[in-house]
TIVO-2410 file (N, C-alpha, C; in nm, 3 decimals):
# residues 151
REC num residu      c1      c2      c3 atome chaine
REC   1      X  -1.000   2.149   0.054     N      A
REC   1      X  -1.034   2.086   0.179    CA      A
REC   1      X  -0.920   1.994   0.222     C      A
REC   2      X  -0.880   2.006   0.344     N      A
REC   2      X  -0.774   1.921   0.400    CA      A
REC   2      X  -0.838   1.824   0.499     C      A
REC   3      X  -0.802   1.698   0.485     N      A
REC   3      X  -0.852   1.596   0.577    CA      A
REC   3      X  -0.733   1.529   0.644     C      A
REC   4      X  -0.732   1.527   0.775     N      A
REC   4      X  -0.623   1.466   0.850    CA      A
REC   4      X  -0.678   1.341   0.920     C      A
REC   5      X  -0.611   1.228   0.895     N      A
REC   5      X  -0.651   1.103   0.960    CA      A
REC   5      X  -0.528   1.038   1.021     C      A
REC   6      X  -0.552   0.951   1.114     N      A
REC   6      X  -0.443   0.876   1.176    CA      A
REC   6      X  -0.418   0.749   1.098     C      A
REC   7      X  -0.292   0.720   1.073     N      A
REC   7      X  -0.256   0.594   1.008    CA      A
REC   7      X  -0.260   0.483   1.113     C      A
REC   8      X  -0.294   0.365   1.069     N      A
REC   8      X  -0.299   0.250   1.157    CA      A
REC   8      X  -0.218   0.138   1.096     C      A
REC   9      X  -0.178   0.043   1.180     N      A
REC   9      X  -0.111  -0.079   1.133    CA      A
REC   9      X  -0.194  -0.197   1.183     C      A
REC  10      X  -0.231  -0.283   1.091     N      A
REC  10      X  -0.302  -0.406   1.126    CA      A
REC  10      X  -0.229  -0.521   1.060     C      A
REC  11      X  -0.203  -0.627   1.138     N      A
REC  11      X  -0.132  -0.744   1.086    CA      A
REC  11      X  -0.221  -0.867   1.101     C      A
REC  12      X  -0.206  -0.961   1.007     N      A
REC  12      X  -0.274  -1.089   1.019    CA      A
REC  12      X  -0.189  -1.196   0.950     C      A
REC  13      X  -0.216  -1.320   0.987     N      A
REC  13      X  -0.145  -1.434   0.927    CA      A
REC  13      X  -0.237  -1.555   0.927     C      A
REC  14      X  -0.228  -1.636   0.824     N      A
REC  14      X  -0.303  -1.761   0.819    CA      A
REC  14      X  -0.226  -1.860   0.732     C      A
REC  15      X  -0.268  -1.984   0.739     N      A
REC  15      X  -0.199  -2.091   0.668    CA      A
REC  15      X  -0.299  -2.166   0.580     C      A
REC  16      X  -0.255  -2.201   0.459     N      A
REC  16      X  -0.335  -2.281   0.367    CA      A
REC  16      X  -0.262  -2.413   0.347     C      A
REC  17      X  -0.313  -2.524   0.407     N      A
REC  17      X  -0.249  -2.653   0.384    CA      A
REC  17      X  -0.275  -2.699   0.240     C      A
REC  18      X  -0.172  -2.748   0.174     N      A
REC  18      X  -0.184  -2.793   0.035    CA      A
REC  18      X  -0.119  -2.931   0.025     C      A
REC  19      X  -0.193  -3.026  -0.027     N      A
REC  19      X  -0.146  -3.163  -0.036    CA      A
REC  19      X  -0.052  -3.180  -0.156     C      A
REC  20      X   0.056  -3.109  -0.152     N      A
REC  20      X   0.162  -3.115  -0.253    CA      A
REC  20      X   0.293  -3.082  -0.184     C      A
REC  21      X   0.404  -3.115  -0.248     N      A
REC  21      X   0.534  -3.082  -0.190    CA      A
REC  21      X   0.556  -2.931  -0.194     C      A
REC  22      X   0.638  -2.878  -0.105     N      A
REC  22      X   0.669  -2.734  -0.110    CA      A
REC  22      X   0.722  -2.692  -0.247     C      A
REC  23      X   0.805  -2.774  -0.311     N      A
REC  23      X   0.858  -2.740  -0.443    CA      A
REC  23      X   0.745  -2.728  -0.546     C      A
REC  24      X   0.647  -2.818  -0.540     N      A
REC  24      X   0.533  -2.811  -0.632    CA      A
REC  24      X   0.447  -2.688  -0.605     C      A
REC  25      X   0.426  -2.658  -0.477     N      A
REC  25      X   0.346  -2.540  -0.441    CA      A
REC  25      X   0.414  -2.414  -0.495     C      A
REC  26      X   0.544  -2.404  -0.475     N      A
REC  26      X   0.620  -2.288  -0.523    CA      A
REC  26      X   0.606  -2.276  -0.675     C      A
REC  27      X   0.624  -2.386  -0.745     N      A
REC  27      X   0.616  -2.385  -0.891    CA      A
REC  27      X   0.480  -2.337  -0.940     C      A
REC  28      X   0.373  -2.390  -0.882     N      A
REC  28      X   0.238  -2.350  -0.922    CA      A
REC  28      X   0.214  -2.204  -0.886     C      A
REC  29      X   0.252  -2.164  -0.765     N      A
REC  29      X   0.230  -2.027  -0.720    CA      A
REC  29      X   0.298  -1.926  -0.812     C      A
REC  30      X   0.421  -1.956  -0.852     N      A
REC  30      X   0.499  -1.862  -0.931    CA      A
REC  30      X   0.471  -1.874  -1.081     C      A
REC  31      X   0.476  -1.994  -1.132     N      A
REC  31      X   0.477  -2.014  -1.278    CA      A
REC  31      X   0.341  -2.036  -1.342     C      A
REC  32      X   0.238  -2.060  -1.261     N      A
REC  32      X   0.104  -2.086  -1.317    CA      A
REC  32      X   0.001  -1.990  -1.257     C      A
REC  33      X   0.045  -1.874  -1.217     N      A
REC  33      X  -0.040  -1.780  -1.144    CA      A
REC  33      X  -0.165  -1.741  -1.223     C      A
REC  34      X  -0.153  -1.723  -1.353     N      A
REC  34      X  -0.270  -1.684  -1.431    CA      A
REC  34      X  -0.375  -1.794  -1.433     C      A
REC  35      X  -0.333  -1.920  -1.423     N      A
REC  35      X  -0.427  -2.032  -1.427    CA      A
REC  35      X  -0.508  -2.043  -1.297     C      A
REC  36      X  -0.448  -2.011  -1.183     N      A
REC  36      X  -0.521  -2.025  -1.057    CA      A
REC  36      X  -0.578  -1.894  -1.003     C      A
REC  37      X  -0.540  -1.780  -1.061     N      A
REC  37      X  -0.592  -1.651  -1.015    CA      A
REC  37      X  -0.738  -1.642  -1.059     C      A
REC  38      X  -0.828  -1.643  -0.964     N      A
REC  38      X  -0.971  -1.654  -0.992    CA      A
REC  38      X  -1.027  -1.528  -1.060     C      A
REC  39      X  -1.129  -1.549  -1.143     N      A
REC  39      X  -1.190  -1.438  -1.218    CA      A
REC  39      X  -1.242  -1.327  -1.128     C      A
REC  40      X  -1.298  -1.364  -1.012     N      A
REC  40      X  -1.353  -1.263  -0.921    CA      A
REC  40      X  -1.246  -1.169  -0.867     C      A
REC  41      X  -1.117  -1.208  -0.880     N      A
REC  41      X  -1.007  -1.126  -0.829    CA      A
REC  41      X  -0.934  -1.051  -0.940     C      A
REC  42      X  -0.987  -1.056  -1.059     N      A
REC  42      X  -0.926  -0.984  -1.172    CA      A
REC  42      X  -0.986  -0.844  -1.177     C      A
REC  43      X  -0.911  -0.749  -1.126     N      A
REC  43      X  -0.960  -0.611  -1.116    CA      A
REC  43      X  -0.987  -0.549  -1.252     C      A
REC  44      X  -0.917  -0.598  -1.355     N      A
REC  44      X  -0.935  -0.543  -1.489    CA      A
REC  44      X  -1.035  -0.624  -1.571     C      A
REC  45      X  -1.103  -0.719  -1.507     N      A
REC  45      X  -1.210  -0.794  -1.572    CA      A
REC  45      X  -1.165  -0.931  -1.622     C      A
REC  46      X  -1.265  -1.013  -1.649     N      A
REC  46      X  -1.237  -1.145  -1.703    CA      A
REC  46      X  -1.159  -1.134  -1.833     C      A
REC  47      X  -1.068  -1.225  -1.853     N      A
REC  47      X  -0.985  -1.221  -1.973    CA      A
REC  47      X  -0.854  -1.148  -1.953     C      A
REC  48      X  -0.838  -1.083  -1.838     N      A
REC  48      X  -0.710  -1.017  -1.812    CA      A
REC  48      X  -0.605  -1.125  -1.785     C      A
REC  49      X  -0.479  -1.087  -1.793     N      A
REC  49      X  -0.367  -1.179  -1.772    CA      A
REC  49      X  -0.292  -1.136  -1.647     C      A
REC  50      X  -0.265  -1.234  -1.557     N      A
REC  50      X  -0.191  -1.207  -1.435    CA      A
REC  50      X  -0.053  -1.271  -1.449     C      A
REC  51      X   0.051  -1.191  -1.427     N      A
REC  51      X   0.189  -1.241  -1.436    CA      A
REC  51      X   0.265  -1.204  -1.311     C      A
REC  52      X   0.366  -1.287  -1.280     N      A
REC  52      X   0.450  -1.264  -1.165    CA      A
REC  52      X   0.595  -1.287  -1.204     C      A
REC  53      X   0.675  -1.183  -1.194     N      A
REC  53      X   0.819  -1.192  -1.218    CA      A
REC  53      X   0.885  -1.202  -1.081     C      A
REC  54      X   0.913  -1.328  -1.038     N      A
REC  54      X   0.956  -1.354  -0.901    CA      A
REC  54      X   1.106  -1.332  -0.882     C      A
REC  55      X   1.146  -1.207  -0.896     N      A
REC  55      X   1.284  -1.167  -0.865    CA      A
REC  55      X   1.276  -1.029  -0.800     C      A
REC  56      X   1.378  -0.993  -0.723     N      A
REC  56      X   1.377  -0.863  -0.655    CA      A
REC  56      X   1.353  -0.753  -0.758     C      A
REC  57      X   1.257  -0.668  -0.729     N      A
REC  57      X   1.219  -0.562  -0.822    CA      A
REC  57      X   1.116  -0.606  -0.923     C      A
REC  58      X   1.088  -0.737  -0.929     N      A
REC  58      X   0.985  -0.788  -1.021    CA      A
REC  58      X   0.847  -0.743  -0.976     C      A
REC  59      X   0.749  -0.774  -1.057     N      A
REC  59      X   0.615  -0.724  -1.029    CA      A
REC  59      X   0.510  -0.834  -1.043     C      A
REC  60      X   0.404  -0.820  -0.967     N      A
REC  60      X   0.281  -0.896  -0.985    CA      A
REC  60      X   0.187  -0.802  -1.058     C      A
REC  61      X   0.161  -0.833  -1.185     N      A
REC  61      X   0.090  -0.739  -1.272    CA      A
REC  61      X  -0.032  -0.807  -1.334     C      A
REC  62      X  -0.137  -0.729  -1.349     N      A
REC  62      X  -0.256  -0.772  -1.424    CA      A
REC  62      X  -0.268  -0.679  -1.545     C      A
REC  63      X  -0.289  -0.738  -1.662     N      A
REC  63      X  -0.301  -0.660  -1.787    CA      A
REC  63      X  -0.421  -0.710  -1.866     C      A
REC  64      X  -0.478  -0.621  -1.945     N      A
REC  64      X  -0.585  -0.667  -2.035    CA      A
REC  64      X  -0.554  -0.626  -2.179     C      A
REC  65      X  -0.635  -0.676  -2.269     N      A
REC  65      X  -0.612  -0.654  -2.412    CA      A
REC  65      X  -0.627  -0.508  -2.453     C      A
REC  66      X  -0.697  -0.428  -2.374     N      A
REC  66      X  -0.716  -0.286  -2.404    CA      A
REC  66      X  -0.595  -0.201  -2.367     C      A
REC  67      X  -0.492  -0.265  -2.308     N      A
REC  67      X  -0.371  -0.192  -2.270    CA      A
REC  67      X  -0.369  -0.146  -2.125     C      A
REC  68      X  -0.475  -0.175  -2.050     N      A
REC  68      X  -0.476  -0.137  -1.908    CA      A
REC  68      X  -0.383  -0.230  -1.831     C      A
REC  69      X  -0.310  -0.175  -1.735     N      A
REC  69      X  -0.218  -0.250  -1.650    CA      A
REC  69      X  -0.240  -0.209  -1.506     C      A
REC  70      X  -0.231  -0.307  -1.417     N      A
REC  70      X  -0.240  -0.283  -1.274    CA      A
REC  70      X  -0.124  -0.353  -1.206     C      A
REC  71      X  -0.044  -0.278  -1.132     N      A
REC  71      X   0.062  -0.339  -1.051    CA      A
REC  71      X   0.001  -0.371  -0.916     C      A
REC  72      X  -0.019  -0.500  -0.890     N      A
REC  72      X  -0.071  -0.544  -0.761    CA      A
REC  72      X   0.038  -0.527  -0.655     C      A
REC  73      X   0.157  -0.580  -0.685     N      A
REC  73      X   0.268  -0.577  -0.589    CA      A
REC  73      X   0.400  -0.568  -0.663     C      A
REC  74      X   0.502  -0.525  -0.590     N      A
REC  74      X   0.641  -0.528  -0.635    CA      A
REC  74      X   0.717  -0.620  -0.539     C      A
REC  75      X   0.808  -0.699  -0.594     N      A
REC  75      X   0.883  -0.795  -0.514    CA      A
REC  75      X   0.998  -0.723  -0.442     C      A
REC  76      X   0.998  -0.733  -0.311     N      A
REC  76      X   1.104  -0.674  -0.230    CA      A
REC  76      X   1.218  -0.774  -0.209     C      A
REC  77      X   1.183  -0.902  -0.189     N      A
REC  77      X   1.284  -1.003  -0.163    CA      A
REC  77      X   1.232  -1.139  -0.205     C      A
REC  78      X   1.322  -1.222  -0.256     N      A
REC  78      X   1.288  -1.360  -0.293    CA      A
REC  78      X   1.386  -1.453  -0.224     C      A
REC  79      X   1.333  -1.555  -0.162     N      A
REC  79      X   1.413  -1.667  -0.114    CA      A
REC  79      X   1.361  -1.786  -0.195     C      A
REC  80      X   1.426  -1.818  -0.309     N      A
REC  80      X   1.371  -1.916  -0.404    CA      A
REC  80      X   1.327  -2.046  -0.338     C      A
REC  81      X   1.205  -2.087  -0.372     N      A
REC  81      X   1.149  -2.208  -0.319    CA      A
REC  81      X   1.095  -2.196  -0.178     C      A
REC  82      X   1.113  -2.077  -0.116     N      A
REC  82      X   1.072  -2.061   0.024    CA      A
REC  82      X   0.978  -1.944   0.048     C      A
REC  83      X   1.014  -1.825   0.003     N      A
REC  83      X   0.932  -1.709   0.039    CA      A
REC  83      X   0.946  -1.595  -0.061     C      A
REC  84      X   0.836  -1.524  -0.077     N      A
REC  84      X   0.831  -1.397  -0.150    CA      A
REC  84      X   0.788  -1.289  -0.053     C      A
REC  85      X   0.856  -1.176  -0.058     N      A
REC  85      X   0.817  -1.058   0.018    CA      A
REC  85      X   0.773  -0.954  -0.084     C      A
REC  86      X   0.649  -0.907  -0.071     N      A
REC  86      X   0.592  -0.816  -0.169    CA      A
REC  86      X   0.542  -0.688  -0.101     C      A
REC  87      X   0.548  -0.578  -0.173     N      A
REC  87      X   0.498  -0.450  -0.124    CA      A
REC  87      X   0.399  -0.397  -0.228     C      A
REC  88      X   0.279  -0.365  -0.182     N      A
REC  88      X   0.176  -0.313  -0.272    CA      A
REC  88      X   0.109  -0.190  -0.212     C      A
REC  89      X   0.047  -0.113  -0.298     N      A
REC  89      X  -0.017   0.011  -0.257    CA      A
REC  89      X  -0.161   0.014  -0.303     C      A
REC  90      X  -0.249   0.062  -0.215     N      A
REC  90      X  -0.389   0.081  -0.251    CA      A
REC  90      X  -0.418   0.230  -0.257     C      A
REC  91      X  -0.471   0.273  -0.368     N      A
REC  91      X  -0.503   0.414  -0.389    CA      A
REC  91      X  -0.628   0.452  -0.310     C      A
REC  92      X  -0.648   0.582  -0.289     N      A
REC  92      X  -0.768   0.626  -0.219    CA      A
REC  92      X  -0.898   0.574  -0.283     C      A
REC  93      X  -0.900   0.557  -0.414     N      A
REC  93      X  -1.020   0.505  -0.482    CA      A
REC  93      X  -1.056   0.365  -0.432     C      A
REC  94      X  -0.958   0.292  -0.380     N      A
REC  94      X  -0.979   0.155  -0.332    CA      A
REC  94      X  -0.972   0.147  -0.180     C      A
REC  95      X  -0.993   0.261  -0.112     N      A
REC  95      X  -0.996   0.262   0.034    CA      A
REC  95      X  -0.866   0.307   0.099     C      A
REC  96      X  -0.763   0.333   0.020     N      A
REC  96      X  -0.635   0.376   0.073    CA      A
REC  96      X  -0.636   0.523   0.110     C      A
REC  97      X  -0.518   0.579   0.121     N      A
REC  97      X  -0.390   0.519   0.090    CA      A
REC  97      X  -0.349   0.416   0.195     C      A
REC  98      X  -0.309   0.300   0.146     N      A
REC  98      X  -0.265   0.190   0.231    CA      A
REC  98      X  -0.149   0.118   0.165     C      A
REC  99      X  -0.052   0.079   0.245     N      A
REC  99      X   0.058  -0.004   0.199    CA      A
REC  99      X   0.039  -0.143   0.256     C      A
REC 100      X   0.054  -0.244   0.170     N      A
REC 100      X   0.047  -0.383   0.212    CA      A
REC 100      X   0.186  -0.444   0.200     C      A
REC 101      X   0.232  -0.504   0.308     N      A
REC 101      X   0.360  -0.574   0.307    CA      A
REC 101      X   0.328  -0.722   0.327     C      A
REC 102      X   0.323  -0.794   0.215     N      A
REC 102      X   0.273  -0.931   0.208    CA      A
REC 102      X   0.388  -1.029   0.199     C      A
REC 103      X   0.384  -1.134   0.280     N      A
REC 103      X   0.484  -1.241   0.272    CA      A
REC 103      X   0.411  -1.370   0.239     C      A
REC 104      X   0.459  -1.439   0.137     N      A
REC 104      X   0.407  -1.569   0.098    CA      A
REC 104      X   0.518  -1.671   0.119     C      A
REC 105      X   0.503  -1.756   0.219     N      A
REC 105      X   0.606  -1.854   0.252    CA      A
REC 105      X   0.554  -1.995   0.228     C      A
REC 106      X   0.634  -2.077   0.165     N      A
REC 106      X   0.601  -2.217   0.140    CA      A
REC 106      X   0.679  -2.300   0.242     C      A
REC 107      X   0.606  -2.383   0.317     N      A
REC 107      X   0.669  -2.462   0.422    CA      A
REC 107      X   0.628  -2.608   0.412     C      A
REC 108      X   0.716  -2.694   0.459     N      A
REC 108      X   0.688  -2.838   0.459    CA      A
REC 108      X   0.605  -2.874   0.581     C      A
REC 109      X   0.511  -2.966   0.562     N      A
REC 109      X   0.430  -3.020   0.670    CA      A
REC 109      X   0.435  -3.172   0.659     C      A
REC 110      X   0.393  -3.242   0.763     N      A
REC 110      X   0.400  -3.388   0.763    CA      A
REC 110      X   0.315  -3.450   0.653     C      A
REC 111      X   0.209  -3.384   0.613     N      A
REC 111      X   0.120  -3.437   0.510    CA      A
REC 111      X   0.128  -3.359   0.379     C      A
REC 112      X   0.239  -3.296   0.351     N      A
REC 112      X   0.256  -3.219   0.227    CA      A
REC 112      X   0.320  -3.086   0.255     C      A
REC 113      X   0.254  -2.981   0.214     N      A
REC 113      X   0.310  -2.848   0.234    CA      A
REC 113      X   0.203  -2.750   0.276     C      A
REC 114      X   0.243  -2.627   0.294     N      A
REC 114      X   0.150  -2.521   0.332    CA      A
REC 114      X   0.200  -2.388   0.278     C      A
REC 115      X   0.107  -2.303   0.246     N      A
REC 115      X   0.138  -2.164   0.214    CA      A
REC 115      X   0.102  -2.083   0.338     C      A
REC 116      X   0.200  -2.013   0.393     N      A
REC 116      X   0.176  -1.926   0.509    CA      A
REC 116      X   0.173  -1.782   0.457     C      A
REC 117      X   0.059  -1.719   0.477     N      A
REC 117      X   0.036  -1.583   0.428    CA      A
REC 117      X   0.040  -1.488   0.546     C      A
REC 118      X   0.129  -1.388   0.541     N      A
REC 118      X   0.139  -1.285   0.645    CA      A
REC 118      X   0.126  -1.149   0.576     C      A
REC 119      X   0.045  -1.062   0.634     N      A
REC 119      X   0.027  -0.930   0.575    CA      A
REC 119      X   0.027  -0.826   0.686     C      A
REC 120      X   0.090  -0.714   0.660     N      A
REC 120      X   0.085  -0.598   0.748    CA      A
REC 120      X   0.034  -0.481   0.664     C      A
REC 121      X  -0.074  -0.422   0.708     N      A
REC 121      X  -0.135  -0.309   0.637    CA      A
REC 121      X  -0.108  -0.182   0.716     C      A
REC 122      X  -0.061  -0.080   0.647     N      A
REC 122      X  -0.026   0.047   0.708    CA      A
REC 122      X  -0.094   0.159   0.632     C      A
REC 123      X  -0.164   0.244   0.705     N      A
REC 123      X  -0.226   0.360   0.641    CA      A
REC 123      X  -0.371   0.375   0.682     C      A
REC 124      X  -0.454   0.406   0.586     N      A
REC 124      X  -0.597   0.423   0.608    CA      A
REC 124      X  -0.661   0.284   0.610     C      A
REC 125      X  -0.644   0.216   0.723     N      A
REC 125      X  -0.692   0.079   0.733    CA      A
REC 125      X  -0.777   0.065   0.859     C      A
REC 126      X  -0.885  -0.007   0.846     N      A
REC 126      X  -0.974  -0.034   0.958    CA      A
REC 126      X  -0.979  -0.185   0.981     C      A
REC 127      X  -1.037  -0.223   1.091     N      A
REC 127      X  -1.054  -0.366   1.117    CA      A
REC 127      X  -1.136  -0.431   1.005     C      A
REC 128      X  -1.238  -0.360   0.958     N      A
REC 128      X  -1.323  -0.413   0.850    CA      A
REC 128      X  -1.245  -0.430   0.720     C      A
REC 129      X  -1.160  -0.332   0.686     N      A
REC 129      X  -1.084  -0.344   0.562    CA      A
REC 129      X  -0.977  -0.451   0.572     C      A
REC 130      X  -0.919  -0.469   0.691     N      A
REC 130      X  -0.821  -0.576   0.711    CA      A
REC 130      X  -0.890  -0.712   0.703     C      A
REC 131      X  -1.008  -0.724   0.764     N      A
REC 131      X  -1.082  -0.850   0.756    CA      A
REC 131      X  -1.119  -0.882   0.612     C      A
REC 132      X  -1.154  -0.780   0.535     N      A
REC 132      X  -1.187  -0.800   0.394    CA      A
REC 132      X  -1.066  -0.848   0.315     C      A
REC 133      X  -0.949  -0.787   0.341     N      A
REC 133      X  -0.826  -0.828   0.272    CA      A
REC 133      X  -0.792  -0.973   0.307     C      A
REC 134      X  -0.797  -1.005   0.437     N      A
REC 134      X  -0.765  -1.141   0.481    CA      A
REC 134      X  -0.862  -1.243   0.420     C      A
REC 135      X  -0.989  -1.211   0.422     N      A
REC 135      X  -1.090  -1.300   0.365    CA      A
REC 135      X  -1.068  -1.321   0.215     C      A
REC 136      X  -1.033  -1.213   0.146     N      A
REC 136      X  -1.005  -1.225   0.003    CA      A
REC 136      X  -0.887  -1.313  -0.027     C      A
REC 137      X  -0.778  -1.295   0.048     N      A
REC 137      X  -0.659  -1.380   0.028    CA      A
REC 137      X  -0.692  -1.526   0.061     C      A
REC 138      X  -0.772  -1.550   0.165     N      A
REC 138      X  -0.808  -1.688   0.200    CA      A
REC 138      X  -0.884  -1.754   0.086     C      A
REC 139      X  -0.971  -1.680   0.022     N      A
REC 139      X  -1.046  -1.735  -0.092    CA      A
REC 139      X  -0.951  -1.758  -0.210     C      A
REC 140      X  -0.870  -1.658  -0.242     N      A
REC 140      X  -0.782  -1.669  -0.359    CA      A
REC 140      X  -0.680  -1.782  -0.342     C      A
REC 141      X  -0.616  -1.788  -0.227     N      A
REC 141      X  -0.514  -1.891  -0.206    CA      A
REC 141      X  -0.576  -2.026  -0.171     C      A
REC 142      X  -0.689  -2.025  -0.100     N      A
REC 142      X  -0.754  -2.150  -0.062    CA      A
REC 142      X  -0.833  -2.215  -0.174     C      A
REC 143      X  -0.915  -2.135  -0.243     N      A
REC 143      X  -0.996  -2.188  -0.352    CA      A
REC 143      X  -0.924  -2.184  -0.486     C      A
REC 144      X  -0.838  -2.084  -0.503     N      A
REC 144      X  -0.765  -2.072  -0.631    CA      A
REC 144      X  -0.640  -2.156  -0.634     C      A
REC 145      X  -0.538  -2.115  -0.560     N      A
REC 145      X  -0.409  -2.184  -0.562    CA      A
REC 145      X  -0.420  -2.327  -0.513     C      A
REC 146      X  -0.478  -2.349  -0.398     N      A
REC 146      X  -0.486  -2.485  -0.339    CA      A
REC 146      X  -0.559  -2.581  -0.432     C      A
REC 147      X  -0.678  -2.541  -0.477     N      A
REC 147      X  -0.755  -2.631  -0.564    CA      A
REC 147      X  -0.682  -2.661  -0.693     C      A
REC 148      X  -0.616  -2.561  -0.751     N      A
REC 148      X  -0.542  -2.583  -0.876    CA      A
REC 148      X  -0.422  -2.675  -0.850     C      A
REC 149      X  -0.349  -2.651  -0.743     N      A
REC 149      X  -0.229  -2.729  -0.713    CA      A
REC 149      X  -0.260  -2.875  -0.682     C      A
REC 150      X  -0.374  -2.900  -0.621     N      A
REC 150      X  -0.409  -3.035  -0.579    CA      A
REC 150      X  -0.477  -3.117  -0.689     C      A
REC 151      X  -0.498  -3.062  -0.806     N      A
REC 151      X  -0.560  -3.138  -0.917    CA      A
REC 151      X  -0.472  -3.251  -0.960     C      A
***
């Protein structure tokens, strides 16, 4: 059976204000990712380990003790202390095929810093799936990263 569908592009952006310096936000985002990555977002289950190798070609990976590995994203570009550009793929089992081009930028604000999240989804994407992705990132970065960084 052959199924032909039209690919779509949906973009969104939002900001998470964080009461810390941009340098502190960057450090927590990159070097303490497993500590703030919430259990509900661990695709391989509680107890998995999330790592981020923040260099071009590096990976955002989740692994568990059983040997399962999931590549969430691959790093396309790094501007140290400022921005990560990541490219990730969603398989048909997860609603794809879809490519996510995610940018995480740390910026200074008058009262601290902010994480600016920009994503462009290309492929089998609907308004509902884009809203779900955006909502998920808002929870992960707002409740996970922000709350951990502001402790």
